[in-house]
Every structure is written in structure tokens, then in C-alpha cells.
N, C-alpha and C positions, 0 to 999 in steps of 0.2 A: 751296686757294687760298681767302683770305677776301675779297680785294678791298679796295679804299678805298671808304671811306663819304664824305658830304656833310662832316661835321665836320673828318674828317682831311684832305680835300681842301682845305678852307678854309685849315686850317692850314698845309698846305704851301705854298700859295701865299702865305701871309702871311711864311712863312720866305723865301721869295723876293724879298721888298721890296713886295710888294702891299698895299694895305689895304682897309677897306670901300666905300672912294670909285671906286677903279680896279680893284677885282676883277673887274667885269664892263661896264667901260667901254670904249668904242669906242677903238680903238688898241692895247688891251692884250688881245687876244684870244689865244686858244691853240687852235690849229685842230687838233681831234683827229678820229680814227676810234676809237671807244670799243666795248669788249666787256665787256658788264656782265650783270648778273642782279638780277632784283629778290628781294630775301629778306622775307618776312613771318611773322610770328608770330601762329599762332592763338590768338585771345583766349580761347577756353576752354580748351585743353590746354595753351597755351605753347608748342607744338611748332613749329619752324622749318621753313618750307618755301622751296623757292627755284624762281624759273622758269627758262624756256628763256633761252639767250644772246641777248641783244639786240646787234647789231651796227650802230651808228649813227654819225653824223657831227655834228659841232657846232662852236661857236666858244668856249663857255665851260661847262667841265666842272661848275661849280659850280651853273650856272642849269639844265643838264642833270639832274642829281642832283637838286636841290631841288624841279623841277617835278615827277618821278616820284615823289618821297617824299612829298607832298601827302596821300595818302588813309592814310598810315601805313604804307607800304612804306620797305624800306631799300634803296634802289638802290645796288648797290656795282659799281664799274668794277674789272675784274681786270686788263684791260691796256688801254693807248693807243698810237695811232701818230700822233705829233704831226708834222703837215707845216707849209709855208710859208703858205698862204693858204687861202682857203675854196673857190676852185674846184678845188684838189688835195684837200679833204675829198670833194667830188662823185666825183673820178676814182678816189681809192683805194676809195670807198664801193661803186662800180661794179665795181671788181677784186675786191673781197671776196664780193659777191652773185656774179657769173660764176663764182669758184673754187670756192664752195661751194653753189651753189644745188641740190645733192643733198640738203644738210643743212637748205634750208629749211623751215620749220613757218609755214604760214598761221595767223595767231592767230583766235582766235574771234571778235574783234572788228574783222577784217580786216588786223591788223598783218602787215606785211612784211619786217620786219627781224629777227625771230625765227628761231633757227637750233637744232638738235637737236646741241649741241656739247659733250661732255663736259669737264669740269675739266681731265684729263689730255692733252686735245688743243689745248688753246688755246695754249700756248706755241709749239708748231710750226706751227698755223695762223696765227697773228700773224706770225711770222717769214717766212711763206712768202708772206704778203699782200705786207710791207714788201720782201721780196726782188723780188718782180713788179713792185711801184710803182716801185721803183729804175729797174728795166729800162725803165720807161716814164716816165721822166724826172720822176718826182713826188720832190720833194725832202723825203725822212725828215729831220727834225731829232731825232726821238729815238724809242725805243720801250721803253715801262715796262709793268712787271708790279708788279701789287699782291697 
């Protein structure tokens, strides 16, 4: 999995009819539970390293990515579950954390959304979270893999 980066995510939203004015405006939210990794290139060697999988929630994928990219990181989203509203992002995030608490890794800066999940596990994990969420009456609008 390579994931989708910030520029590709912007381009995708633009192809859906959004523009730079409404891309991150109230009323045009895309409520998501995202699964992403930080990619970073070592400035001396050029080697690329990737971080633990972050499972988080948000309203605007591009805003999430832009913020995480500020220090030179290429934050890439590998999968997302799009739900109906902000409340459902909280519910589905709790489902994910409960189901995979055994894979939770406390980050060096106190981060609580990092998981030791391998690339080949992502599809099954995302689908399981979506299925459990449906049982709990969360409206799954779409599940996307990149």
C-alpha cells in the first residue's frame, strides 16, 4: 500500500466538484476514520522510513494531512471509513480502539492513536471495524483503500 498523499487527496476532492474555497468549509465536511502512516526521507541518506499506523478521526482529510506534513513528513492515508456525521466519527474511533487495543503503542510524546499494524493487516482490520460499526448503527457511507 502506498496510501494517498495530500496533493492527490486535494485533486480527488477537486474532481468531485470541490474548489479551494469550499474544500474545507463548514457544510462540506467528509467525516472520516482514517488509517495513515508518516513517511519521511532521511535528509542525509535519502532512505524513506514509515511510522506506526495512526487511526484517527476528522472532518477534512486534506486539513489532517496538511497539518501532519508541516515538518516535512509525507503523511499518507492508506484507508478511510466515511460516516454520516461528527458524532459517528467518535463512535467508530472508539470501536477501532476497543477492537485493537492489543496493538496500541504509546508514542514517545504521549500519542494515543498509534498502532502496530502491518500493511497486510489493514484491509481486514478496516473491514472488521466497518462491520462492527454497522451492527452498532453507524452509517457507513463508504470504505476506501489507497
